[in-house]
C-alpha positions as CSV (number, residue, x, y, z in Angstrom):
1,X,-64.2,-28.1,235.6
2,X,-67.9,-29.0,236.1
3,X,-70.1,-27.7,238.5
4,X,-70.8,-31.3,239.7
5,X,-67.2,-31.8,240.6
6,X,-67.6,-28.6,242.6
7,X,-70.7,-29.8,244.2
8,X,-68.6,-32.5,245.9
9,X,-65.9,-30.1,247.2
10,X,-63.5,-30.4,244.1
11,X,-61.8,-27.4,242.4
12,X,-64.2,-25.0,244.3
13,X,-61.3,-22.8,244.6
14,X,-61.9,-19.0,243.5
15,X,-62.0,-18.5,239.8
16,X,-60.6,-15.1,239.6
17,X,-57.2,-16.4,239.2
18,X,-58.2,-18.1,236.0
19,X,-59.9,-14.9,234.7
20,X,-56.6,-13.4,235.2
21,X,-55.0,-15.8,232.4
22,X,-53.5,-18.0,234.8
23,X,-52.8,-21.4,232.8
24,X,-55.1,-20.6,230.0
25,X,-54.5,-21.5,226.6
26,X,-54.0,-18.8,223.8
27,X,-56.6,-18.3,221.4
28,X,-56.0,-18.5,217.7
29,X,-57.9,-18.0,214.7
30,X,-61.0,-15.5,214.5
31,X,-61.7,-15.6,218.3
32,X,-59.8,-12.5,218.8
33,X,-58.4,-9.6,216.5
34,X,-56.5,-6.4,216.8
35,X,-58.0,-3.6,215.1
36,X,-55.9,-0.3,214.9
37,X,-55.8,1.0,218.4
38,X,-58.4,-1.5,219.6
39,X,-58.6,-5.2,220.5
40,X,-61.6,-7.2,219.6
41,X,-63.0,-10.6,220.8
42,X,-65.7,-12.4,219.0
43,X,-68.3,-15.1,220.5
44,X,-67.8,-18.5,219.6
45,X,-70.8,-18.4,216.8
46,X,-69.0,-15.1,215.4
47,X,-72.4,-13.0,216.1
48,X,-71.2,-11.0,219.3
49,X,-68.3,-8.8,218.9
50,X,-66.7,-6.8,221.9
51,X,-64.0,-4.1,221.1
52,X,-61.6,-2.6,223.7
53,X,-59.9,0.8,222.4
54,X,-57.6,2.9,224.3
55,X,-56.8,6.6,224.1
56,X,-55.8,9.6,226.3
57,X,-59.2,9.3,227.7
58,X,-58.7,5.7,229.0
59,X,-60.2,2.5,227.7
60,X,-63.5,1.9,226.4
61,X,-65.5,-0.7,225.1
62,X,-68.2,-1.1,222.1
63,X,-70.3,-4.0,221.0
64,X,-72.0,-5.2,217.9
65,X,-74.4,-8.1,217.1
66,X,-74.3,-9.4,213.7
67,X,-72.6,-6.3,212.7
68,X,-75.1,-4.0,214.0
69,X,-74.1,-1.6,217.0
70,X,-75.5,-2.6,220.3
71,X,-73.0,-0.4,222.3
72,X,-71.1,2.5,220.7
73,X,-67.7,3.3,222.3
74,X,-68.2,3.6,226.2
75,X,-65.8,4.7,228.8
76,X,-64.4,2.2,231.2
77,X,-62.5,3.2,234.5
78,X,-62.4,3.4,238.3
79,X,-63.0,6.6,240.3
80,X,-60.9,7.3,243.4
81,X,-62.1,8.4,246.7
82,X,-60.0,11.7,246.2
83,X,-61.8,12.2,242.7
84,X,-59.2,11.2,240.5
85,X,-59.6,8.5,237.9
86,X,-58.1,5.2,237.1
87,X,-58.0,4.9,233.0
88,X,-57.2,8.6,231.6
89,X,-53.7,8.3,230.7
90,X,-53.1,4.6,231.5
91,X,-50.8,2.6,229.4
92,X,-51.7,-0.5,227.8
93,X,-48.8,-2.8,229.2
94,X,-49.9,-6.3,227.6
95,X,-52.8,-8.4,226.5
96,X,-53.6,-12.1,227.3
97,X,-56.4,-14.2,225.6
98,X,-58.0,-17.4,226.2
99,X,-61.0,-19.3,225.3
100,X,-63.5,-21.2,227.6
101,X,-65.2,-24.1,225.8
102,X,-68.0,-26.5,227.2
103,X,-70.7,-26.1,229.7
104,X,-71.3,-26.7,233.3
105,X,-73.8,-28.2,235.5
106,X,-75.5,-25.9,237.9
107,X,-77.1,-27.2,241.2
108,X,-80.5,-26.0,239.7
109,X,-81.6,-23.7,237.2
110,X,-83.3,-23.0,233.8
111,X,-81.7,-26.0,232.3
112,X,-79.7,-28.8,233.0
113,X,-76.6,-27.6,231.7
114,X,-75.3,-23.9,231.1
115,X,-73.2,-22.8,228.1
116,X,-70.0,-21.4,229.3
117,X,-68.2,-21.1,225.9
118,X,-66.5,-17.5,225.2
119,X,-63.8,-15.6,224.1
120,X,-61.7,-13.8,226.7
121,X,-59.2,-10.9,226.6
122,X,-57.4,-9.5,229.5
123,X,-55.9,-6.0,228.9
124,X,-53.0,-5.0,231.4
125,X,-52.9,-1.4,232.2
126,X,-50.5,0.7,234.0
127,X,-51.2,4.1,235.5
128,X,-48.0,5.9,236.0
129,X,-49.1,9.0,237.8
130,X,-50.6,6.8,240.6
131,X,-48.1,3.8,240.6
132,X,-51.0,1.5,239.9
133,X,-51.5,-1.4,237.8
134,X,-55.1,-2.8,236.8
135,X,-56.7,-5.0,234.2
136,X,-59.9,-4.9,232.4
137,X,-61.2,-8.3,231.5
138,X,-63.7,-8.8,228.6
139,X,-65.6,-11.7,227.6
140,X,-67.9,-12.5,224.5
141,X,-70.6,-15.2,224.6
142,X,-73.0,-16.3,221.9
143,X,-75.7,-14.5,223.9
144,X,-74.0,-11.5,225.3
145,X,-70.6,-10.2,226.9
146,X,-69.4,-8.5,229.8
147,X,-66.4,-6.7,231.5
148,X,-64.9,-6.2,234.8
149,X,-61.9,-4.6,236.6
150,X,-59.3,-6.5,238.3
151,X,-56.5,-4.5,240.6
152,X,-53.2,-5.8,240.2
153,X,-51.0,-3.5,242.1
154,X,-51.3,-0.5,244.4
155,X,-49.4,1.5,247.2
156,X,-50.3,-0.2,250.2
157,X,-52.1,-3.1,248.5
158,X,-55.3,-1.6,248.2
159,X,-57.2,1.5,247.1
160,X,-60.3,3.7,248.4
161,X,-62.6,3.8,245.5
162,X,-65.7,6.4,245.2
163,X,-67.4,4.9,242.0
164,X,-66.8,3.7,238.6
165,X,-66.7,5.3,235.2
166,X,-68.2,2.5,233.2
167,X,-70.7,3.9,230.5
168,X,-73.3,2.5,228.3
169,X,-73.8,4.5,225.1
170,X,-76.7,3.0,223.6
171,X,-77.8,3.5,219.8
172,X,-80.2,6.1,218.7
173,X,-83.9,5.3,219.0
174,X,-83.1,2.9,222.0
175,X,-86.0,2.5,224.5
176,X,-85.2,1.3,228.0
177,X,-87.5,-0.2,230.6
178,X,-86.3,0.5,234.3
179,X,-87.9,0.8,237.9
180,X,-86.2,1.2,241.4
181,X,-87.4,0.1,244.8
182,X,-90.0,-2.3,243.5
183,X,-91.9,0.7,241.8
184,X,-93.5,0.8,238.5
185,X,-91.6,0.5,235.1
186,X,-90.8,3.4,233.3
187,X,-90.4,3.4,229.4
188,X,-88.3,6.0,228.1
189,X,-85.2,6.8,226.0
190,X,-82.1,6.4,228.1
191,X,-81.5,10.3,228.4
192,X,-84.8,10.4,230.4
193,X,-84.1,7.7,232.8
194,X,-85.6,9.0,235.9
195,X,-87.7,5.9,237.5
196,X,-90.3,6.9,240.1
197,X,-89.0,6.6,243.7
198,X,-91.0,4.2,245.8
199,X,-92.9,6.1,248.3
200,X,-91.5,4.0,251.3
201,X,-88.1,5.5,250.7
202,X,-86.8,6.7,254.0
203,X,-84.0,9.7,254.4
204,X,-81.3,7.1,253.9
205,X,-81.5,6.4,250.3
206,X,-79.5,7.3,247.1
207,X,-81.7,10.3,246.0
208,X,-80.6,10.8,242.3
209,X,-82.9,9.7,239.5
210,X,-81.3,6.1,239.6
211,X,-82.6,2.8,238.2
212,X,-82.1,-0.7,239.7
213,X,-80.5,-3.4,237.6
214,X,-81.3,-5.1,235.4
215,X,-82.5,-2.4,232.9
216,X,-83.9,-3.6,229.7
217,X,-83.1,-1.6,226.5
218,X,-84.7,-2.4,223.1
219,X,-81.8,-1.2,220.6
220,X,-82.6,-1.6,216.9
221,X,-82.4,-5.2,215.7
222,X,-81.9,-6.6,219.5
223,X,-83.0,-6.6,223.1
224,X,-80.2,-6.0,225.7
225,X,-80.5,-6.8,229.3
226,X,-78.0,-4.6,231.5
227,X,-77.2,-6.5,234.5
228,X,-74.4,-7.3,237.0
229,X,-72.9,-10.6,238.2
230,X,-70.5,-11.7,240.7
231,X,-71.2,-9.0,243.2
232,X,-69.3,-10.6,246.2
233,X,-67.3,-7.6,247.9
234,X,-68.4,-4.4,246.2
235,X,-71.2,-1.7,246.2
236,X,-74.5,-2.7,244.4
237,X,-74.7,-0.9,241.2
238,X,-77.6,1.0,239.6
239,X,-77.8,3.2,236.3
240,X,-78.0,6.9,236.0
241,X,-78.5,9.2,232.9
242,X,-75.3,11.0,232.2
243,X,-74.3,13.2,229.4
244,X,-76.3,11.3,226.7
245,X,-75.3,7.7,228.0
246,X,-76.3,5.4,230.9
247,X,-73.4,5.2,233.6
248,X,-72.9,3.1,236.7
249,X,-73.8,4.5,240.1
250,X,-72.5,2.5,243.2
251,X,-74.8,2.7,246.0
252,X,-73.7,4.9,249.0
253,X,-76.8,3.7,251.1
254,X,-78.7,0.4,251.6
255,X,-81.8,0.4,249.4
256,X,-85.1,1.2,251.1
257,X,-83.6,1.1,254.7
258,X,-86.6,1.3,256.7
259,X,-88.2,-0.5,259.6
260,X,-86.3,-0.1,262.8
261,X,-83.7,2.5,262.2
262,X,-83.6,6.2,261.6
263,X,-81.2,8.0,259.0
264,X,-78.5,8.0,261.8
265,X,-78.0,4.4,261.5
266,X,-77.5,4.2,258.0
267,X,-74.7,6.3,257.2
268,X,-73.6,6.9,253.6
269,X,-70.5,5.1,252.6
270,X,-68.8,7.7,250.5
271,X,-65.8,5.2,249.5
272,X,-65.2,1.5,249.7
273,X,-62.2,-0.9,249.8
274,X,-60.8,-2.4,246.6
275,X,-57.8,-4.7,247.4
276,X,-54.8,-5.9,245.1
277,X,-56.2,-8.9,243.6
278,X,-59.8,-8.1,243.9
279,X,-62.1,-8.2,240.8
280,X,-65.1,-5.9,240.2
281,X,-68.4,-7.4,239.6
282,X,-69.2,-8.2,236.0
283,X,-71.0,-5.4,233.8
284,X,-73.2,-7.6,231.8
285,X,-74.9,-7.1,228.4
286,X,-77.3,-10.0,227.5
287,X,-78.2,-9.9,223.9
288,X,-81.0,-11.4,221.8
289,X,-82.6,-11.1,218.6
290,X,-85.9,-10.1,220.2
291,X,-87.3,-10.0,223.9
292,X,-88.2,-13.6,224.4
293,X,-84.6,-14.5,223.7
294,X,-83.6,-12.8,227.1
295,X,-85.8,-15.3,229.0
296,X,-84.2,-18.2,227.5
297,X,-80.6,-17.4,228.0
298,X,-80.9,-15.8,231.4
299,X,-78.3,-18.5,232.5
300,X,-75.5,-16.0,231.4
301,X,-75.6,-14.0,234.4
302,X,-75.2,-17.3,236.6
303,X,-72.5,-18.6,234.5
304,X,-70.5,-15.3,235.0
305,X,-70.5,-15.9,238.8
306,X,-68.0,-17.6,240.8
307,X,-68.3,-21.1,241.4
308,X,-69.7,-23.2,244.3
309,X,-68.0,-22.4,247.4
310,X,-70.0,-24.5,249.9
311,X,-68.7,-28.1,248.7
312,X,-71.3,-30.7,248.6
313,X,-74.5,-29.1,248.1
314,X,-76.8,-32.3,247.4
315,X,-78.8,-31.2,250.2
316,X,-80.2,-28.0,248.8
317,X,-83.6,-29.1,247.6
318,X,-85.5,-26.4,245.5
319,X,-89.4,-26.8,245.8
320,X,-92.9,-25.0,246.6
321,X,-93.9,-23.4,249.8
322,X,-96.8,-22.2,251.6
323,X,-96.8,-19.8,254.7
324,X,-98.6,-20.3,258.2
325,X,-100.7,-17.5,258.6
326,X,-101.5,-15.8,261.9
327,X,-102.8,-16.0,264.4
328,X,-100.4,-18.9,265.0
329,X,-101.5,-22.2,266.8
330,X,-100.6,-25.6,266.6
331,X,-103.9,-26.8,265.3
332,X,-103.6,-24.1,262.4
333,X,-100.2,-25.3,261.7
334,X,-101.1,-29.0,261.4
335,X,-104.1,-27.8,259.1
336,X,-101.4,-26.4,257.0
337,X,-99.0,-29.1,257.1
338,X,-102.1,-31.5,256.0
339,X,-102.9,-29.1,253.0
340,X,-99.4,-28.8,252.1
341,X,-99.1,-32.8,251.9
342,X,-102.2,-33.1,249.9
343,X,-101.2,-30.3,247.4
344,X,-97.6,-32.1,247.1
345,X,-95.7,-28.9,248.5
346,X,-92.4,-29.2,249.7
347,X,-92.1,-26.4,252.4
348,X,-94.4,-24.7,254.9
349,X,-93.0,-21.4,256.2
350,X,-93.7,-19.2,259.3
351,X,-93.8,-15.6,258.5
352,X,-93.1,-12.6,260.9
353,X,-93.8,-12.6,264.7
354,X,-93.5,-16.6,265.4
355,X,-90.8,-15.9,267.7
356,X,-89.9,-14.4,271.2
357,X,-92.7,-12.0,272.1
358,X,-94.5,-12.0,268.9
359,X,-92.9,-8.5,267.8
360,X,-90.5,-8.4,265.1
361,X,-87.3,-7.5,266.6
362,X,-87.4,-9.8,269.5
363,X,-85.7,-13.1,270.5
364,X,-85.7,-15.4,267.4
365,X,-84.1,-18.3,269.4
366,X,-87.4,-19.3,270.8
367,X,-91.2,-19.8,269.5
368,X,-93.9,-18.1,271.1
369,X,-95.8,-20.0,273.6
370,X,-98.5,-21.4,270.9
371,X,-95.9,-22.9,269.0
372,X,-93.7,-26.1,269.6
373,X,-91.3,-25.7,266.8
374,X,-89.5,-29.0,267.2
375,X,-92.7,-30.7,267.1
376,X,-93.9,-28.9,264.3
377,X,-90.7,-29.8,262.3
378,X,-91.1,-33.5,263.2
379,X,-94.5,-33.4,262.1
380,X,-93.7,-31.8,258.7
381,X,-91.0,-34.1,258.1
382,X,-93.2,-36.9,258.4
383,X,-95.3,-35.7,255.6
384,X,-92.1,-35.1,253.4
385,X,-92.0,-31.5,254.1
386,X,-89.4,-29.0,255.4
387,X,-89.9,-26.0,257.5
388,X,-88.5,-22.4,256.7
389,X,-88.5,-19.6,259.5
390,X,-88.6,-16.1,259.0
391,X,-86.3,-13.7,260.8
392,X,-86.2,-10.3,260.9
393,X,-82.8,-8.2,260.2
394,X,-82.3,-7.1,263.5
395,X,-82.2,-10.5,265.5
396,X,-80.4,-11.8,262.4
397,X,-77.8,-9.3,263.0
398,X,-77.3,-10.0,266.9
399,X,-78.4,-13.7,267.1
400,X,-76.8,-15.3,263.9
401,X,-74.7,-17.8,265.3
402,X,-76.9,-18.7,267.9
403,X,-80.1,-19.3,265.9
404,X,-78.2,-21.0,263.1
405,X,-77.2,-23.6,265.9
406,X,-80.6,-23.9,267.3
407,X,-82.5,-24.1,263.9
408,X,-80.1,-26.8,262.7
409,X,-80.7,-28.7,266.2
410,X,-84.5,-28.4,265.3
411,X,-84.1,-29.6,261.8
412,X,-85.3,-26.6,260.2
413,X,-84.8,-26.5,256.3
414,X,-84.1,-22.7,255.9
415,X,-84.6,-19.1,256.7
416,X,-86.2,-16.3,255.2
417,X,-84.6,-13.0,256.1
418,X,-86.6,-9.9,256.0
419,X,-86.0,-6.4,255.8
420,X,-82.3,-7.0,254.7
421,X,-80.2,-4.1,253.7
422,X,-78.4,-4.3,250.4
423,X,-76.4,-1.5,248.8
424,X,-73.4,-0.5,250.3
425,X,-70.0,-2.7,250.5
426,X,-70.8,-3.4,254.0
427,X,-74.3,-4.4,253.4
428,X,-73.2,-6.7,250.7
429,X,-70.4,-8.2,252.6
430,X,-72.8,-9.0,255.4
431,X,-75.0,-10.7,253.1
432,X,-72.4,-13.0,251.7
433,X,-71.2,-13.9,255.0
434,X,-74.7,-14.5,256.2
435,X,-75.5,-16.9,253.5
436,X,-72.2,-18.7,253.6
437,X,-72.9,-19.3,257.6
438,X,-76.5,-20.8,256.8
439,X,-74.9,-23.2,253.8
440,X,-72.6,-24.2,256.6
441,X,-75.4,-25.4,258.8
442,X,-77.2,-26.7,255.8
443,X,-79.9,-24.0,255.8
444,X,-81.6,-22.2,252.6
445,X,-81.9,-18.7,252.4
446,X,-84.6,-16.7,250.9
447,X,-83.7,-13.0,251.4
448,X,-86.6,-10.3,251.2
449,X,-86.7,-6.6,250.9
450,X,-84.9,-4.3,248.3
451,X,-82.5,-6.7,246.7
452,X,-81.4,-7.6,243.1
453,X,-79.8,-10.8,241.6
454,X,-76.1,-11.1,240.6
455,X,-75.6,-14.9,240.2
456,X,-75.0,-15.6,243.9
457,X,-76.7,-18.6,243.6
458,X,-73.8,-20.2,241.9
459,X,-71.7,-19.3,244.3
460,X,-73.6,-20.1,247.4
461,X,-76.3,-22.7,246.0
462,X,-78.4,-22.5,249.3
463,X,-79.4,-19.0,248.4
464,X,-82.4,-20.2,246.6
465,X,-84.8,-17.2,246.3
466,X,-85.0,-13.3,246.6
467,X,-87.5,-10.6,246.4
468,X,-86.7,-7.2,244.9
469,X,-89.8,-7.0,243.1
470,X,-93.3,-5.4,243.0
471,X,-94.9,-8.8,243.6
472,X,-98.5,-10.3,243.6
473,X,-98.8,-9.3,247.2
474,X,-99.1,-5.9,246.0
475,X,-101.6,-6.9,243.4
476,X,-100.0,-5.2,240.3
477,X,-101.5,-4.8,237.0
478,X,-101.3,-7.4,234.2
479,X,-99.0,-5.0,232.1
480,X,-96.7,-5.0,235.3
481,X,-96.7,-9.0,235.0
482,X,-95.9,-8.8,231.6
483,X,-93.0,-6.4,232.0
484,X,-91.2,-8.8,234.5
485,X,-90.4,-11.8,232.5
486,X,-88.4,-9.4,230.4
487,X,-86.6,-7.1,233.1
488,X,-86.2,-8.2,236.7
489,X,-87.1,-12.0,236.3
490,X,-84.3,-12.4,233.6
491,X,-81.6,-11.4,236.1
492,X,-82.2,-14.4,238.7
493,X,-85.0,-15.9,241.1
494,X,-87.7,-13.7,241.7
495,X,-90.0,-14.4,244.9
496,X,-93.2,-13.2,243.5
497,X,-95.2,-14.7,246.2
498,X,-98.4,-15.9,244.0
499,X,-101.9,-15.2,245.5
500,X,-104.3,-17.4,244.0
501,X,-107.8,-16.5,243.5
502,X,-107.7,-13.4,245.6
503,X,-110.5,-10.8,245.0
504,X,-107.9,-7.8,245.0
505,X,-106.1,-9.4,242.0
506,X,-106.1,-7.5,238.6
507,X,-105.8,-10.8,236.5
508,X,-107.5,-14.0,235.8
509,X,-106.8,-17.1,237.9
510,X,-105.3,-18.8,234.6
511,X,-102.9,-15.9,234.6
512,X,-101.9,-16.8,238.0
513,X,-101.5,-20.4,237.1
514,X,-99.2,-19.6,234.2
515,X,-97.0,-17.4,236.4
516,X,-95.5,-20.7,238.1
517,X,-93.9,-21.6,234.7
518,X,-93.3,-18.0,233.2
519,X,-91.5,-16.7,236.5
520,X,-88.2,-18.8,237.5
521,X,-87.9,-19.0,241.2
522,X,-86.4,-22.2,242.7
523,X,-88.3,-21.5,246.1
524,X,-92.0,-20.7,244.6
525,X,-94.5,-19.5,247.2
526,X,-98.1,-20.3,246.5
527,X,-101.2,-19.6,248.1
528,X,-99.6,-16.4,249.7
529,X,-102.9,-14.9,251.3
530,X,-104.8,-18.2,251.9
531,X,-105.4,-20.7,254.7
532,X,-106.4,-24.4,253.7
533,X,-110.2,-23.4,254.9
534,X,-110.3,-21.4,251.4
535,X,-110.2,-24.7,249.5
536,X,-112.1,-26.9,251.7
537,X,-115.6,-25.7,250.1
538,X,-115.1,-26.8,246.5
539,X,-112.9,-29.2,244.3
540,X,-110.8,-26.7,242.7
541,X,-109.7,-28.9,239.7
542,X,-107.2,-26.4,238.4
543,X,-104.9,-26.6,241.6
544,X,-103.6,-29.7,239.8
545,X,-101.4,-27.5,237.9
546,X,-99.6,-26.2,241.1
547,X,-99.5,-29.5,242.5
548,X,-97.4,-30.9,239.5
549,X,-95.5,-27.8,238.5
550,X,-91.9,-27.9,239.4
551,X,-89.7,-25.0,240.3
552,X,-86.4,-25.9,238.6
553,X,-86.0,-27.1,234.8
554,X,-83.8,-29.3,232.6
555,X,-84.8,-27.0,229.5
556,X,-86.3,-23.7,228.9
557,X,-87.8,-22.3,225.7
558,X,-89.1,-18.8,225.2
559,X,-91.7,-19.2,222.5
560,X,-93.1,-15.9,222.0
561,X,-93.4,-12.5,223.7
562,X,-93.2,-8.7,223.8
563,X,-92.4,-6.7,226.8
564,X,-95.6,-5.5,228.5
565,X,-97.7,-7.1,226.2
566,X,-97.6,-11.1,226.2
567,X,-95.3,-14.0,226.9
568,X,-95.2,-17.8,226.1
569,X,-92.7,-19.8,227.9
570,X,-92.3,-23.7,228.0
571,X,-90.1,-25.3,230.3
572,X,-89.2,-29.3,230.6
573,X,-88.7,-31.1,233.8
574,X,-87.9,-34.7,232.8
575,X,-90.3,-35.9,230.2
576,X,-92.9,-33.3,230.9
577,X,-93.4,-29.9,229.6
578,X,-95.1,-26.9,231.3
579,X,-96.3,-24.1,229.4
580,X,-97.4,-20.6,230.8
581,X,-99.0,-18.0,228.7
582,X,-100.1,-14.4,229.9
583,X,-101.3,-11.4,228.2
584,X,-101.8,-7.8,229.5
585,X,-105.2,-6.0,229.5
586,X,-105.8,-6.5,225.8
587,X,-107.2,-10.2,224.9
588,X,-105.3,-11.9,222.1
589,X,-105.1,-15.2,220.1
590,X,-101.7,-16.6,219.7
591,X,-100.4,-19.3,217.4
592,X,-97.7,-21.5,218.8
593,X,-95.8,-24.1,217.0
594,X,-95.3,-27.0,219.3
595,X,-92.0,-28.3,217.5
596,X,-90.5,-28.3,221.0
597,X,-92.5,-31.3,222.1
598,X,-90.4,-33.5,219.5
599,X,-91.9,-36.5,218.0
600,X,-95.0,-38.6,219.3
601,X,-98.1,-37.9,220.5
602,X,-98.8,-36.2,224.1
603,X,-101.6,-35.7,226.3
604,X,-102.3,-32.0,227.1
605,X,-103.8,-30.8,230.3
606,X,-104.9,-27.5,229.6
607,X,-106.0,-24.8,232.2
608,X,-107.5,-21.8,230.4
609,X,-109.6,-18.9,230.6
610,X,-113.1,-19.1,230.4
611,X,-115.8,-16.6,229.4
612,X,-114.3,-13.2,230.6
613,X,-116.0,-12.1,233.7
614,X,-116.8,-8.3,234.7
615,X,-113.6,-8.3,236.4
616,X,-110.5,-10.2,235.3
617,X,-110.4,-12.0,238.8
618,X,-114.0,-13.1,238.0
619,X,-112.9,-15.0,234.8
620,X,-113.3,-18.5,235.5
621,X,-110.9,-21.6,234.8
622,X,-111.7,-24.2,232.5
623,X,-109.9,-27.4,232.5
624,X,-109.8,-29.8,229.5
625,X,-107.8,-32.4,228.1
626,X,-106.5,-33.1,224.4
627,X,-104.2,-34.8,222.4
628,X,-101.1,-33.0,220.5
629,X,-98.2,-33.6,218.4
630,X,-94.9,-31.6,217.9
631,X,-95.8,-31.2,214.1
632,X,-99.0,-29.1,215.5
633,X,-99.8,-25.4,216.2
634,X,-101.2,-24.5,219.6
635,X,-104.1,-21.6,219.7
636,X,-104.1,-19.8,222.7
637,X,-107.2,-17.8,223.4
638,X,-106.3,-15.4,226.3
639,X,-108.9,-13.1,227.9
640,X,-108.2,-9.6,229.1
641,X,-105.4,-10.0,231.7
642,X,-105.4,-13.2,231.2
643,X,-103.4,-16.6,230.7
644,X,-103.3,-20.2,230.1
645,X,-101.3,-23.2,231.7
646,X,-100.7,-26.4,229.8
647,X,-98.9,-29.6,231.0
648,X,-97.6,-31.8,228.2
649,X,-97.0,-35.3,229.2
650,X,-97.0,-39.0,227.6
651,X,-100.5,-40.3,227.2
652,X,-101.5,-42.8,229.9
653,X,-99.8,-46.1,229.9
654,X,-96.9,-44.5,227.7
655,X,-93.5,-43.1,229.0
């Protein structure tokens, strides 16, 4: 069933019954095969093979791509609260197989249609010593694979779990890129995984050397992104180095739970509920021949998530936003509305302290005296703009139903929730319920703080953006910006908050322009530290790129890239292509074939680095125009920490 039908409220039932094999067609031919004590499934194109094996130690999985190992035999299983493990001694009781065909239509995304073709194997297990039945579901796609657990039967209808025994034994010579808590990325062998802890961590945090998902691994002959999908009622996963392998660690605390609470407000959850019929999140391996391929096939994580549960979501409108900065006033707000309309933006956003008495944990149901919010919403609507309101975690928890009703009555378009806790099962249940409730009130959601994507934008399409990144507001290095496209940005929307032409930027302005095409975020924030007055003094012709650059796409092509070094991404919206190219601190010249443009001539509006300045942020943007054809080759001259943005469109007078 297509997502188009789901969006109209048809077939939006939970997909897990299908995942368990109900009503599925049996596979035939080479899509699955038994091999000795194991079972193997093969991707539709025959390149990816996932094998399940079973012995006295329990089930394990291994993966190859074009015959080369991606994952050696790695343990599978669940850890009970009392320390026992589900898996060792389990008996294989049956196997069902099915094949998914075709594609589905997302509400929005990196392309118009997402491939869902795969082979699936469900291995049913009996754990005789516990009176438990469980299943391991495995899937093989052309661009990756995934496994998950489903509880079939347990005494009392549920179990208390403490963790997973899911492992990732990567090949020798593997290099991984990992970080945690929006910190810097570490490049290391898997056994050395120990990302630097963010300095803002409080006493309430998982303290082991842990990495947030996703983690990118460069294995011999392939690039692999380790991620999770469909995290709805389960703790968030991290990775730890354990006995020569990477292993899943399920969070016991919320990530970076600072703000208005002390350690006593964030007790650890040493165990969590896992009920009969419940499925764990998918443990995903997105696999490509090289790093750039990870960008191009990031939709696998969304595809693995549960389908839309909100019904008709045609009201969900992605777009570009600018925030209204303090001190708040009606006059200043009207200036932002005028600027946003002139720059063809879609939303204005009020950030912290617009409500109550002007302090963060106050009454979010009323604006400060300086703001007439219903009048602001009406004025913005006259200009074709929506209004997004920030709400801190504390009032969001105590006033949720009240503010949702009030904001809907005002005509607000969405809410940006700040200092949101994600990690424990209880935190994640709260998040899912919050997003659902907002969706029922036709409100978009942008979540900020230490969060990580898991495909939830498919299940609740109003969840258009999230943070969980060391973003532009922290003014990171160009190398960091060139690591993100192959790591965190692959897993899902990334609210990077572009700070254009800021004196603290460590990159060129053309680098900043290119990020709008390189990073995927359906709700893209521009001009983060700016006011309209900054742009009133001169023409700023390069802003025409931001004026035109969309946030969702009909097609995505990753043309070149190496993690931490450079990237070139082209994305199509309608008949226009938007290309973003970025380099790290090393200047470089790249030659890029233009065959993605197809036949015919195109007008290319080019926003490139000029002569390198003393500092990267002093390098000017040069705006030019030329004509190109798909048979040509594009030369990109990127200055240190630089970039280039190019809009390809039909020549004037043609379409």
